All heavy atoms as an XYZ file, in Angstrom:
789
protein
N     -42.142     57.252     18.064
C     -42.697     58.590     18.069
C     -42.407     59.267     16.740
O     -41.273     59.433     16.368
C     -42.061     59.426     19.177
C     -42.392     58.991     20.567
S     -41.729     60.094     21.841
C     -40.002     60.199     21.396
N     -43.480     59.625     16.098
C     -43.348     60.311     14.831
C     -44.304     61.492     14.850
O     -45.518     61.306     14.789
C     -43.663     59.361     13.682
C     -43.256     59.928     12.350
O     -42.547     60.926     12.292
N     -43.707     59.313     11.284
N     -43.755     62.686     14.939
C     -44.579     63.875     15.034
C     -44.336     64.783     13.838
O     -43.229     64.849     13.321
C     -44.236     64.672     16.307
C     -44.371     63.883     17.567
C     -43.250     63.552     18.307
C     -45.606     63.462     18.019
C     -43.356     62.829     19.481
C     -45.727     62.734     19.188
C     -44.607     62.415     19.920
N     -45.394     65.491     13.439
C     -45.230     66.541     12.444
C     -44.568     67.717     13.151
O     -44.633     67.840     14.375
C     -46.587     66.968     11.898
C     -47.263     65.897     11.071
C     -48.597     66.376     10.591
C     -49.637     65.724     11.477
N     -50.997     66.118     11.184
N     -43.947     68.584     12.391
C     -43.340     69.779     12.958
C     -43.824     70.995     12.184
O     -44.139     70.911     11.006
C     -41.821     69.677     12.929
C     -41.307     68.561     13.835
C     -39.792     68.528     13.956
O     -39.155     69.594     13.837
O     -39.262     67.434     14.168
N     -43.886     72.121     12.873
C     -44.289     73.382     12.260
C     -43.269     74.436     12.682
O     -42.748     74.388     13.801
C     -45.720     73.789     12.688
C     -46.206     75.004     11.914
C     -45.813     73.995     14.200
C     -47.691     75.309     12.110
N     -42.992     75.363     11.791
C     -42.061     76.434     12.148
C     -42.791     77.445     13.034
O     -44.023     77.556     13.019
C     -41.529     77.128     10.893
O     -42.553     77.885     10.278
N     -42.025     78.206     13.785
C     -42.608     79.231     14.640
C     -43.382     80.269     13.856
O     -44.480     80.677     14.239
N     -42.835     80.690     12.724
C     -43.513     81.707     11.906
C     -44.821     81.169     11.338
O     -45.836     81.860     11.313
C     -42.589     82.286     10.801
C     -43.228     83.488     10.110
C     -42.233     81.245      9.766
C     -43.190     84.743     10.921
N     -44.820     79.904     10.887
C     -46.053     79.311     10.362
C     -47.108     79.189     11.456
O     -48.292     79.414     11.207
C     -45.787     77.941      9.744
C     -45.115     78.032      8.385
O     -45.132     79.122      7.777
O     -44.567     77.016      7.929
N     -46.680     78.843     12.665
C     -47.635     78.754     13.770
C     -48.219     80.130     14.070
O     -49.442     80.288     14.161
C     -46.970     78.169     15.009
C     -47.868     78.069     16.244
C     -49.094     77.208     15.959
C     -47.086     77.520     17.424
N     -47.362     81.132     14.212
C     -47.857     82.477     14.524
C     -48.793     83.027     13.441
O     -49.729     83.764     13.748
C     -46.695     83.445     14.737
C     -46.023     83.251     16.076
C     -45.067     84.368     16.425
O     -44.316     84.833     15.538
O     -45.074     84.762     17.596
N     -48.552     82.653     12.201
C     -49.408     83.124     11.108
C     -50.712     82.349     10.993
O     -51.594     82.744     10.218
C     -48.655     83.047      9.780
C     -47.583     84.099      9.668
O     -47.650     85.146     10.308
N     -46.575     83.839      8.862
N     -50.855     81.260     11.751
C     -52.046     80.408     11.651
C     -52.556     79.974     13.019
O     -53.018     78.844     13.183
C     -51.717     79.168     10.810
C     -51.358     79.531      9.393
O     -52.219     79.893      8.609
N     -50.074     79.463      9.074
N     -52.503     80.851     14.000
C     -52.875     80.481     15.372
C     -54.273     79.876     15.467
O     -54.498     78.935     16.232
C     -52.782     81.698     16.301
C     -51.387     82.246     16.570
C     -51.475     83.501     17.432
C     -50.510     81.191     17.231
N     -55.213     80.395     14.691
C     -56.595     79.916     14.779
C     -56.803     78.541     14.155
O     -57.874     77.955     14.294
C     -57.544     80.914     14.107
C     -57.599     82.237     14.863
O     -57.313     82.247     16.074
O     -57.924     83.261     14.228
N     -55.795     78.025     13.485
C     -55.909     76.720     12.838
C     -55.572     75.564     13.766
O     -55.754     74.404     13.401
C     -54.983     76.653     11.617
O     -55.337     77.641     10.679
N     -55.072     75.859     14.964
C     -54.593     74.826     15.881
C     -55.105     75.039     17.299
O     -55.434     76.159     17.689
C     -53.052     74.843     15.939
C     -52.406     74.623     14.607
C     -51.966     75.683     13.831
C     -52.250     73.339     14.107
C     -51.389     75.481     12.589
C     -51.672     73.120     12.866
C     -51.242     74.194     12.116
O     -50.679     73.978     10.890
N     -55.133     73.952     18.056
C     -55.294     74.035     19.501
C     -53.874     73.901     20.046
O     -53.240     72.858     19.887
C     -56.199     72.922     20.065
C     -56.314     73.049     21.572
C     -57.577     72.959     19.411
N     -53.365     74.970     20.635
C     -51.978     75.023     21.070
C     -51.904     74.734     22.561
O     -52.579     75.388     23.362
C     -51.360     76.399     20.779
C     -51.500     76.729     19.288
C     -49.905     76.443     21.223
C     -51.268     78.186     18.963
N     -51.092     73.750     22.898
C     -50.868     73.405     24.298
C     -49.430     73.749     24.657
O     -48.485     73.280     24.036
C     -51.119     71.919     24.552
C     -52.572     71.568     24.518
C     -53.155     71.034     23.378
C     -53.380     71.780     25.636
C     -54.500     70.724     23.341
C     -54.724     71.472     25.603
C     -55.277     70.944     24.459
O     -56.614     70.628     24.422
N     -49.289     74.573     25.676
C     -47.997     74.941     26.233
C     -47.756     73.984     27.395
O     -48.473     74.013     28.392
C     -48.071     76.388     26.724
C     -46.753     76.938     27.222
O     -45.953     76.160     27.784
O     -46.548     78.155     27.083
N     -46.778     73.106     27.261
C     -46.553     72.074     28.274
C     -45.435     72.449     29.248
O     -44.908     71.595     29.950
C     -46.323     70.679     27.639
C     -47.567     70.231     26.885
C     -45.115     70.671     26.714
N     -45.116     73.745     29.313
C     -44.164     74.223     30.312
C     -44.864     74.317     31.667
O     -46.078     74.138     31.776
C     -43.627     75.604     29.910
C     -42.841     75.594     28.603
C     -42.406     76.984     28.195
N     -43.561     77.852     28.010
C     -43.542     79.169     28.130
N     -42.410     79.788     28.454
N     -44.626     79.887     27.931
N     -44.109     74.644     32.691
C     -44.685     74.797     34.030
C     -45.638     75.999     34.061
O     -45.577     76.887     33.199
C     -43.585     74.993     35.065
O     -42.986     76.271     34.898
N     -46.494     76.025     35.051
C     -47.415     77.147     35.223
C     -46.647     78.462     35.393
O     -47.062     79.501     34.873
C     -48.323     76.906     36.431
C     -49.319     75.776     36.227
C     -50.155     75.565     37.466
C     -51.072     74.365     37.432
N     -51.484     73.778     36.229
N     -45.519     78.416     36.086
C     -44.705     79.612     36.301
C     -44.127     80.132     34.982
O     -44.132     81.342     34.725
C     -43.572     79.324     37.299
C     -44.047     79.031     38.704
C     -44.594     77.616     38.886
O     -44.284     76.702     38.061
O     -45.351     77.411     39.853
N     -43.622     79.225     34.153
C     -43.079     79.632     32.851
C     -44.174     80.235     31.973
O     -43.962     81.234     31.293
C     -42.459     78.436     32.131
C     -41.171     77.932     32.741
C     -40.724     76.644     32.101
O     -41.451     75.624     32.202
O     -39.632     76.652     31.495
N     -45.344     79.604     31.985
C     -46.480     80.072     31.194
C     -46.858     81.501     31.589
O     -47.105     82.350     30.733
C     -47.652     79.117     31.400
C     -48.905     79.477     30.655
C     -49.070     79.119     29.319
C     -49.959     80.148     31.279
C     -50.236     79.421     28.632
C     -51.124     80.455     30.606
C     -51.256     80.096     29.287
O     -52.413     80.407     28.602
N     -46.889     81.780     32.889
C     -47.263     83.115     33.373
C     -46.276     84.195     32.937
O     -46.649     85.359     32.806
C     -47.367     83.106     34.894
C     -48.575     82.374     35.403
C     -48.595     82.351     36.926
C     -49.730     81.488     37.435
N     -49.690     81.362     38.904
N     -45.030     83.815     32.685
C     -44.024     84.780     32.244
C     -44.256     85.245     30.810
O     -43.762     86.285     30.397
C     -42.622     84.195     32.379
C     -42.144     83.962     33.808
C     -40.795     83.243     33.796
C     -42.055     85.279     34.574
N     -44.989     84.461     30.041
C     -45.289     84.793     28.661
C     -45.564     83.538     27.862
O     -44.854     82.547     28.004
N     -46.623     83.570     27.047
C     -47.016     82.397     26.262
C     -47.598     82.843     24.913
O     -47.930     84.008     24.729
C     -48.049     81.565     27.034
C     -49.249     82.359     27.454
N     -49.272     83.078     28.627
C     -50.426     82.587     26.849
C     -50.438     83.689     28.735
N     -51.152     83.421     27.667
N     -47.694     81.900     24.013
C     -48.289     82.151     22.705
C     -49.764     82.480     22.908
O     -50.459     81.821     23.690
C     -48.133     80.923     21.789
C     -46.650     80.659     21.510
C     -48.892     81.124     20.479
C     -46.399     79.355     20.767
N     -50.246     83.488     22.214
C     -51.642     83.902     22.329
C     -52.572     82.708     22.087
O     -52.444     82.007     21.087
C     -51.950     85.006     21.320
C     -53.355     85.522     21.403
C     -53.602     86.604     20.386
C     -55.050     87.050     20.463
N     -55.369     88.022     19.422
N     -53.471     82.481     23.029
C     -54.451     81.409     22.902
C     -53.978     80.041     23.368
O     -54.750     79.096     23.385
N     -52.708     79.925     23.733
C     -52.180     78.625     24.174
C     -52.794     78.224     25.512
O     -53.002     79.059     26.389
C     -50.665     78.667     24.289
N     -53.063     76.944     25.642
C     -53.611     76.363     26.862
C     -52.457     75.734     27.628
O     -51.696     74.954     27.070
C     -54.669     75.306     26.517
C     -55.809     75.942     25.730
C     -55.175     74.616     27.794
C     -56.695     74.936     25.003
N     -52.345     76.040     28.890
C     -51.248     75.504     29.700
C     -51.671     74.218     30.405
O     -52.568     74.219     31.242
C     -50.804     76.544     30.726
C     -49.633     76.094     31.573
O     -49.650     76.255     32.780
N     -48.600     75.567     30.962
N     -51.038     73.132     29.997
C     -51.118     71.861     30.714
C     -49.675     71.382     30.833
O     -49.105     70.893     29.855
C     -51.987     70.811     30.002
C     -53.423     71.321     29.842
C     -51.961     69.488     30.777
C     -54.370     70.353     29.163
N     -49.059     71.554     32.009
C     -47.674     71.125     32.170
C     -47.491     69.658     31.775
O     -48.396     68.834     31.968
C     -47.404     71.350     33.659
C     -48.350     72.452     34.038
C     -49.588     72.170     33.225
N     -46.344     69.348     31.197
C     -46.097     68.010     30.659
C     -46.350     66.910     31.674
O     -46.814     65.834     31.324
C     -44.681     67.898     30.095
C     -43.608     67.706     31.144
C     -43.088     66.450     31.402
C     -43.143     68.767     31.904
C     -42.127     66.263     32.382
C     -42.189     68.593     32.869
C     -41.686     67.334     33.110
O     -40.753     67.148     34.091
N     -46.085     67.183     32.960
C     -46.288     66.142     33.964
C     -47.750     66.007     34.395
O     -48.075     65.179     35.237
C     -45.376     66.358     35.177
C     -45.543     67.717     35.823
O     -46.258     68.585     35.268
O     -44.953     67.920     36.901
N     -48.638     66.804     33.786
C     -50.071     66.696     34.043
C     -50.840     66.210     32.811
O     -52.063     66.104     32.850
C     -50.619     68.053     34.504
C     -50.027     68.527     35.824
C     -50.535     69.899     36.241
O     -51.563     70.362     35.692
O     -49.912     70.516     37.120
N     -50.129     65.948     31.723
C     -50.779     65.537     30.473
C     -51.563     64.240     30.650
O     -52.726     64.143     30.268
C     -49.754     65.425     29.321
C     -50.348     64.724     28.106
C     -49.245     66.813     28.946
N     -50.964     63.231     31.247
C     -51.630     61.935     31.411
C     -52.926     62.068     32.194
O     -53.925     61.405     31.878
C     -50.694     60.937     32.086
N     -52.945     62.933     33.186
C     -54.142     63.118     34.007
C     -55.214     63.939     33.294
O     -56.353     64.005     33.762
C     -53.767     63.788     35.326
N     -54.856     64.546     32.165
C     -55.787     65.399     31.421
C     -56.019     64.928     29.990
O     -56.379     65.730     29.129
C     -55.243     66.837     31.400
C     -55.362     67.508     32.730
O     -56.440     67.958     33.110
N     -54.270     67.568     33.478
N     -55.840     63.644     29.742
C     -55.971     63.103     28.375
C     -57.277     63.519     27.716
O     -57.306     63.853     26.528
C     -55.835     61.554     28.385
C     -54.387     61.158     28.658
C     -56.340     60.925     27.090
C     -53.405     61.536     27.572
N     -58.371     63.521     28.451
C     -59.661     63.853     27.851
C     -59.700     65.256     27.257
O     -60.459     65.513     26.324
C     -60.788     63.706     28.875
C     -61.081     62.247     29.201
O     -60.660     61.361     28.419
O     -61.719     61.988     30.234
N     -58.877     66.161     27.753
C     -58.845     67.526     27.214
C     -58.209     67.580     25.827
O     -58.352     68.578     25.114
C     -58.099     68.455     28.170
C     -58.867     68.653     29.477
C     -58.205     69.602     30.406
N     -58.134     70.955     29.843
C     -57.496     71.953     30.436
N     -56.887     71.765     31.592
N     -57.457     73.144     29.879
N     -57.518     66.516     25.433
C     -56.850     66.456     24.133
C     -57.674     65.691     23.089
O     -57.253     65.592     21.949
C     -55.487     65.769     24.284
C     -54.500     66.540     25.117
C     -54.425     66.344     26.487
C     -53.637     67.459     24.535
C     -53.510     67.039     27.266
C     -52.715     68.163     25.302
C     -52.658     67.954     26.664
N     -58.810     65.150     23.495
C     -59.617     64.323     22.587
C     -60.765     65.129     21.989
O     -61.254     66.087     22.580
C     -60.170     63.119     23.347
C     -59.097     62.147     23.774
C     -59.698     60.936     24.449
C     -58.605     59.936     24.810
N     -59.161     58.766     25.467
N     -61.199     64.681     20.808
C     -62.373     65.234     20.129
C     -62.281     66.743     19.898
O     -63.250     67.466     20.085
C     -63.651     64.892     20.909
C     -63.810     63.399     21.087
O     -63.599     62.629     20.161
N     -64.161     62.982     22.291
N     -61.136     67.195     19.483
C     -60.942     68.611     19.199
C     -61.295     68.904     17.744
O     -61.206     68.022     16.887
C     -59.492     69.008     19.491
C     -59.048     68.802     20.939
C     -57.539     69.023     21.075
C     -59.810     69.731     21.867
N     -61.659     70.140     17.469
C     -62.039     70.511     16.108
C     -60.866     71.003     15.262
O     -61.030     71.325     14.099
C     -63.139     71.572     16.139
C     -62.718     72.861     16.829
O     -61.651     72.879     17.483
O     -63.457     73.859     16.718
N     -59.688     71.072     15.879
C     -58.477     71.508     15.173
C     -57.314     70.626     15.600
O     -57.342     70.035     16.678
C     -58.153     72.966     15.512
C     -59.182     73.946     14.992
C     -58.980     75.335     15.544
N     -59.468     75.328     16.936
C     -59.079     76.169     17.869
N     -58.205     77.106     17.614
N     -59.566     76.096     19.090
N     -56.264     70.543     14.785
C     -55.090     69.750     15.155
C     -54.396     70.310     16.395
O     -54.457     71.506     16.684
C     -54.168     69.860     13.935
C     -55.020     70.354     12.825
C     -56.142     71.123     13.445
N     -53.707     69.432     17.104
C     -52.975     69.778     18.314
C     -51.556     70.202     17.967
O     -50.867     69.531     17.198
C     -52.909     68.563     19.264
C     -54.299     68.218     19.782
C     -51.935     68.803     20.410
C     -54.344     66.897     20.531
N     -51.112     71.309     18.582
C     -49.712     71.718     18.528
C     -49.209     71.778     19.961
O     -49.858     72.363     20.835
C     -49.530     73.099     17.855
C     -48.104     73.599     18.028
C     -49.876     73.027     16.382
N     -48.065     71.157     20.195
C     -47.421     71.201     21.506
C     -46.175     72.061     21.418
O     -45.466     72.044     20.403
C     -46.995     69.789     21.946
C     -48.074     68.736     22.063
C     -47.445     67.384     22.378
C     -49.097     69.116     23.125
N     -45.899     72.803     22.488
C     -44.628     73.522     22.543
C     -44.238     73.718     24.005
O     -45.062     73.631     24.910
C     -44.688     74.842     21.772
C     -45.092     76.014     22.591
N     -44.177     76.881     23.142
C     -46.300     76.453     22.975
C     -44.826     77.807     23.822
N     -46.111     77.570     23.739
N     -42.955     73.920     24.216
C     -42.418     74.134     25.565
C     -41.247     75.112     25.440
O     -41.336     76.081     24.703
C     -42.024     72.812     26.222
S     -40.767     71.873     25.329
N     -40.162     74.853     26.116
C     -38.998     75.748     26.024
C     -38.010     75.253     24.978
O     -37.568     76.011     24.125
C     -38.306     75.890     27.388
C     -37.228     76.970     27.385
C     -36.631     77.202     28.759
N     -35.837     76.084     29.223
C     -34.577     75.846     28.891
N     -33.945     76.652     28.077
N     -33.936     74.801     29.356
N     -37.647     73.964     25.034
C     -36.636     73.440     24.103
C     -37.099     72.223     23.314
O     -36.297     71.622     22.609
C     -35.347     73.055     24.860
O     -35.661     72.004     25.776
C     -34.742     74.241     25.589
N     -38.334     71.837     23.431
C     -38.967     70.697     22.755
C     -38.881     69.388     23.523
O     -39.583     68.444     23.178
C     -38.469     70.496     21.326
C     -38.956     71.574     20.389
O     -39.671     72.475     20.802
N     -38.570     71.508     19.156
N     -38.059     69.277     24.535
C     -37.983     68.017     25.288
C     -39.320     67.645     25.907
O     -39.787     66.512     25.774
C     -36.914     68.087     26.385
C     -35.522     68.118     25.812
O     -35.279     67.646     24.711
N     -34.592     68.681     26.561
N     -39.950     68.581     26.592
C     -41.235     68.295     27.233
C     -42.340     68.094     26.208
O     -43.261     67.305     26.432
C     -41.581     69.403     28.235
C     -40.645     69.389     29.442
C     -40.888     70.544     30.378
N     -40.223     71.737     29.860
C     -40.174     72.901     30.493
N     -40.761     73.048     31.671
N     -39.545     73.929     29.960
N     -42.238     68.767     25.074
C     -43.238     68.566     24.015
C     -43.192     67.133     23.494
O     -44.236     66.503     23.306
C     -43.000     69.532     22.858
O     -43.215     70.860     23.259
N     -41.989     66.620     23.261
C     -41.861     65.245     22.782
C     -42.336     64.245     23.835
O     -42.989     63.252     23.515
C     -40.427     64.946     22.347
C     -40.106     65.500     20.982
C     -39.354     66.657     20.849
C     -40.572     64.880     19.833
C     -39.070     67.180     19.595
C     -40.300     65.392     18.574
C     -39.543     66.551     18.450
N     -42.058     64.519     25.097
C     -42.525     63.653     26.184
C     -44.058     63.661     26.230
O     -44.692     62.608     26.276
C     -41.941     64.133     27.513
C     -42.414     63.342     28.701
C     -41.872     62.097     28.997
C     -43.410     63.841     29.535
C     -42.322     61.356     30.088
C     -43.859     63.120     30.628
C     -43.309     61.880     30.900
O     -43.755     61.158     31.967
N     -44.655     64.852     26.200
C     -46.115     64.963     26.216
C     -46.724     64.301     24.984
O     -47.740     63.603     25.072
C     -46.525     66.434     26.290
N     -46.096     64.493     23.837
C     -46.585     63.867     22.609
C     -46.576     62.358     22.683
O     -47.498     61.692     22.213
N     -45.551     61.783     23.303
C     -45.498     60.320     23.425
C     -46.612     59.809     24.345
O     -47.177     58.750     24.097
C     -44.124     59.860     23.918
O     -43.888     60.284     25.242
N     -46.953     60.577     25.361
C     -48.075     60.196     26.229
C     -49.377     60.228     25.434
O     -50.198     59.309     25.523
C     -48.163     61.131     27.457
C     -46.968     60.890     28.378
C     -49.474     60.935     28.212
C     -46.827     61.918     29.474
N     -49.563     61.274     24.635
C     -50.772     61.385     23.826
C     -50.860     60.260     22.811
O     -51.930     59.665     22.620
C     -50.828     62.746     23.141
C     -50.953     63.956     24.064
C     -50.892     65.243     23.249
C     -52.220     63.887     24.883
N     -49.745     59.948     22.148
C     -49.761     58.844     21.193
C     -50.100     57.530     21.880
O     -50.841     56.715     21.333
C     -48.433     58.735     20.461
C     -48.306     59.762     19.365
C     -47.069     59.568     18.520
O     -46.073     58.994     18.957
N     -47.118     60.067     17.295
N     -49.583     57.324     23.081
C     -49.900     56.119     23.838
C     -51.376     56.013     24.171
O     -51.902     54.916     24.378
N     -52.062     57.163     24.202
C     -53.500     57.194     24.480
C     -54.314     57.164     23.188
O     -55.535     57.322     23.216
C     -53.841     58.438     25.287
N     -53.638     56.981     22.055
C     -54.338     56.864     20.773
C     -54.565     58.179     20.045
O     -55.312     58.234     19.079
N     -53.929     59.234     20.476
C     -54.054     60.537     19.816
C     -52.825     60.708     18.923
O     -51.712     60.843     19.407
C     -54.139     61.677     20.858
C     -55.351     61.452     21.760
C     -54.203     63.029     20.166
C     -55.388     62.333     22.983
N     -53.060     60.673     17.613
C     -51.931     60.625     16.682
C     -51.677     61.910     15.910
O     -50.596     62.097     15.364
C     -52.130     59.489     15.685
C     -52.042     58.129     16.355
O     -51.167     57.948     17.224
O     -52.858     57.262     16.013
N     -52.649     62.801     15.810
C     -52.475     64.020     15.024
C     -51.839     65.095     15.896
O     -52.513     65.982     16.417
C     -53.807     64.490     14.456
C     -53.630     65.605     13.435
O     -52.480     65.897     13.040
O     -54.654     66.190     13.021
N     -50.522     65.000     16.071
C     -49.779     65.887     16.968
C     -48.677     66.578     16.175
O     -47.931     65.935     15.438
C     -49.150     65.089     18.126
C     -50.247     64.377     18.921
C     -48.325     66.001     19.024
C     -49.720     63.295     19.821
N     -48.589     67.882     16.359
C     -47.546     68.672     15.724
C     -46.721     69.336     16.821
O     -47.265     69.802     17.814
C     -48.167     69.747     14.804
O     -48.970     69.093     13.813
C     -47.100     70.583     14.121
N     -45.413     69.367     16.621
C     -44.503     69.998     17.577
C     -44.021     71.321     16.985
O     -43.562     71.376     15.839
C     -43.281     69.093     17.869
C     -43.717     67.713     18.375
C     -42.323     69.782     18.837
C     -44.329     67.684     19.741
N     -44.140     72.380     17.790
C     -43.632     73.700     17.382
C     -42.321     73.964     18.105
O     -42.083     73.401     19.181
C     -44.655     74.780     17.741
N     -41.476     74.816     17.551
C     -40.224     75.142     18.242
C     -40.513     75.694     19.636
O     -41.488     76.423     19.838
C     -39.588     76.221     17.366
C     -40.245     76.097     16.045
C     -41.619     75.562     16.302
N     -39.653     75.361     20.566
C     -39.782     75.890     21.913
C     -39.439     77.365     21.949
O     -38.839     77.911     21.017
N     -39.813     78.019     23.049
C     -39.572     79.460     23.157
C     -38.086     79.804     23.197
O     -37.715     80.943     22.930
C     -40.321     80.082     24.355
C     -41.821     79.959     24.170
C     -39.896     79.465     25.661
N     -37.235     78.841     23.503
C     -35.787     79.081     23.446
C     -35.259     78.978     22.020
O     -34.150     79.413     21.733
C     -35.045     78.087     24.341
N     -36.081     78.427     21.109
C     -35.646     78.196     19.733
C     -36.276     79.144     18.713
O     -35.862     79.174     17.565
C     -35.968     76.758     19.324
C     -35.292     75.755     20.225
O     -34.183     75.967     20.678
N     -35.973     74.658     20.505
N     -37.316     79.881     19.142
C     -37.989     80.806     18.233
C     -38.491     81.984     19.059
O     -39.006     81.805     20.163
C     -39.150     80.126     17.507
C     -39.890     81.059     16.579
C     -39.359     81.386     15.340
C     -41.091     81.647     16.959
C     -40.009     82.277     14.500
C     -41.752     82.533     16.120
C     -41.211     82.847     14.887
O     -41.847     83.731     14.062
N     -38.363     83.175     18.531
C     -38.744     84.395     19.237
C     -40.226     84.703     19.000
O     -40.569     85.570     18.194
C     -37.852     85.549     18.789
C     -38.057     86.803     19.623
O     -38.544     86.684     20.769
O     -37.719     87.889     19.137
N     -41.092     83.982     19.694
C     -42.539     84.202     19.569
C     -42.923     85.573     20.111
O     -42.244     86.111     21.004
C     -43.302     83.146     20.382
C     -43.213     81.754     19.832
C     -42.342     80.822     20.405
C     -44.005     81.344     18.772
C     -42.258     79.529     19.913
C     -43.936     80.052     18.274
C     -43.066     79.153     18.849
O     -42.981     77.869     18.358
N     -44.042     86.080     19.638
C     -44.644     87.268     20.234
C     -45.481     86.759     21.404
O     -46.622     86.327     21.216
C     -45.512     87.988     19.198
C     -44.735     88.530     18.037
C     -45.662     89.101     16.987
C     -44.895     89.448     15.751
N     -45.004     88.447     14.701
N     -44.920     86.775     22.582
C     -45.586     86.206     23.753
C     -46.513     87.216     24.409
O     -46.296     88.421     24.344
C     -44.546     85.715     24.768
C     -43.573     84.655     24.256
C     -42.567     84.297     25.346
C     -44.312     83.416     23.769
N     -47.545     86.699     25.036
C     -48.514     87.514     25.765
C     -48.571     87.038     27.210
O     -48.162     85.930     27.504
C     -49.891     87.427     25.081
O     -50.772     88.352     25.693
C     -50.475     86.045     25.145
N     -49.068     87.873     28.080
C     -49.208     87.488     29.491
C     -50.652     87.475     29.888
O     -51.492     88.077     29.321
C     -48.448     88.448     30.394
C     -46.954     88.305     30.207
C     -46.236     89.161     31.210
C     -44.742     89.007     30.993
N     -43.953     89.766     31.902
């Protein structure tokens, strides 16, 4: 597993440049998420592989502490999706979250 990484500030300053997937649980997502982030919990990534293909922007994954992001990223790489960037989890960076 070899993923690119982006800082929280760089992500927030360039939200429109990425398709952001929040791989936390639906409950965590409802409490607050990055503006425009799509919620697909990490344990549902494999069942939703097609939603990660043929995108017009690079993929960014994030969760709470990065563990689920790395797990989801490994599933995507196993499906042949290699352009994956990991952003700091919400426990590691103070994002401006929206509900």
